[in-house]
C-alpha positions, 0 to 999 in steps of 0.5 A: 606803259602798263596794260591798264594804261594801254587799255584806257588809251585804246578805248579813247582812240577807238572812240575817234571816228570823225574829225572835230567840228573845229576842222570845218572852221579851219577849212572855212578860215582857209577858204576865206583867206583866199577871198575871191576864190573862197567858194571854189575852195570851200565847197570841196573842203566842206564835202571832205569834212563831211565824208572824212572818217577814221577807224582804229582796230587791232590790225591797223588804222583806216581812213577815207573821204570823198563823194565823187572821188573816194579815197580809202587807206588802210595801214597796218601797225607793222608798216608804220615807220614814224609818227609826226604831230603838227599844228599851225597857229590856227589849229592851235587856237582851235585846239586841234592837230594833225597826226601823220603816219609815215610808211617805209619806201612809199614816199608822201603818197603812202603817208596816212594823215589824221587831221582835225582831232583834239586828242592827237597826243593820245593817238600818237601814244597809242600808235607807238604802243601798237607799233612796238607791240607788233615789232616785239611779237615779230621778234619773239620765238614761236612756241616750240622753236629753239633759240639760236644758242640751242641750235648752235650747240646742236650743230657744234655737237654734231660736228664733234661727233662727225669729227670723232667718227672720221678720226675713228674711221682713219685709225681702222685700216 
């Protein structure tokens, strides 16, 4: 992916701050499927929808929701391990999807789930690009740092000099 494609993708993804209105319809259909418990199920889902927010920035992804019990989660690109897309049949019909970002060693509690977005493929591509960028930066040598080969050559030369000095000192009685 070249820099202009990444910049366009970044602009599209950074514009996503809220879920699509179709997510509210999904929540309503989910509640109606439970018939007698529909009001009990729909009320928390309604408030979750209206308080749900996302933020994509150069450091990572943040999301939050809740009125009485607020939940916020920040995830840096360096901690991301894998990204999954999912759509059930109703989400497919509504044109929305879910992006689940997994982290290492935290189990399901550390996963960040971005629900109710139309541009979920763009989010996945953007997150993968940012993950690769973070990892490639981590493997690049710091300015002024020597490569491993140069260090090994210096060690070899120092050992050869030390061996020559020992041999010369052994010859002198």
